[in-house]
N, C-alpha and C positions, 0 to 999 in steps of 0.2 A: 663596234657599234651591233643594234642586239637588231631582233628579228622583229616584222612588223609582229605584231598582238592578232591572233585569230580572232574570225567573227563568229560572232555566233551560227547555226547551221543556221536560223531564218533569216534573218538577211542578207545570207552566199546570194541570192535570184536578182538581188534588189542590184546586185554589185552595178550591172549599165547604169544607170539610175547613178546611183551617188558618182561615173566618171563623167556622169553631163555638165554641162558645163551652158547656162543662165546668158544670152542675146542680148543688149537690152539695144532699139530702135527709134535714131536720133532724127526723128521724122516728120513732115508737114503739119498740123493738124491736122489737115481735109485727110490725110493717107491714117488718121491712126481713127481720125470715125468709121471710115467704112473699112476698118475690120473689122472695129469692135461690133457698129449693123448688121457686118454681114453676118457675124460672129454669132449676136446675138438674135439675126435672122435663124440660122442650121441651127440654133438651140448647138452650141460649140462653146469654148472657150477662144481666148482667142489668139494662145498658145497655138487649138486647136484647125485655126483655121490658120494661120503662119503657114502650119508646115506646112497645109494643105494648097496656099497658094503659089511657096515653095515647090511642093507633088514629092512632097519629101513619104512615108510612109506617118497613117496617122489610126494606134487604136479603134475595135470595132466602136470600147462601149470608155467611155472613160476608166482608169484606176481607182479611180479616188474623191468620185465630183464634192463639190462642198463651195465653198464660201471662202474666198479667206480676208484680210486683213493686218496686217501689220498696226500695233499702238506697241506706242513708247509707257514711262516710264509716270507718266504729264495723263495720256493716255488708263493705264489703271488706277490713278487713283481718280481722277474723274469718276470713271462706272463705280472702282471700291462705292463710292459716297452716296453715289442713282440709287445705286443696289444692297446701298448697309451694311457694307460687307467692307474686308482685312483687302487695302492694297495687293498687299504678297499673299488673300487668297483667289492665286491666278486664277484655277480650276472651278471655283465661286462665281467667281466674272465669268467668267466662256460660259459655263453651264448658264446664269440670268441672261445673259447676253441671248445664246442663243432663244430660248426662249424670248426670249424680247423680239427679235426675223421671224417667231414661226405665231406668234400674235398680228404684226408690221404688216403681212401673209391671209392669217387666216381673218383679217378685219375685213369687208368687204370693203369700208367706204375708202380705207388704207388704201387697198392694194389699186379704186376706180377713178381716184384721185392723188395719185403718189405725187409728193410733189418733185420737181425734178430737184439733183444737189444739190443747184443756188437759191432756188425759194430753203430748199431748209437750212441751208448756211449764214441763208440771212433770218429768217424764222429763228434757226441757237443764238444769231448772234445779237438780236433784240430785245429775246429774253433770258433770264436763268435757268440755269441747266433744273429738269423735275427730277424732282426723289420720287419712284416707287416702291 
């Protein structure tokens, strides 16, 4: 059996994070909503809120504050069409989506009257995808 490959020096500080295990909690909708609302009001991630509730150590500042979304192949196809890019241009799609998220925030009308997810889903299913 061959020895494990050496990690680059820049990765060695990340070793504890690589060993961490993500845990999913199957709880009632009311519990999920309460945790999300508390996290929103505290301006922290739901993960940080859960660590706080469980009295686990919490980093003073997030290491990499970011928004995340899971995209599958069909999502990349839709976004590629929307942005006029090739579906395999994932970096280009990410950059275009980032610009769209920034524009969403910068547009005061969208921020004031931001539809909830259900309204957005109904609107998306009722109208064809707009091309930018």
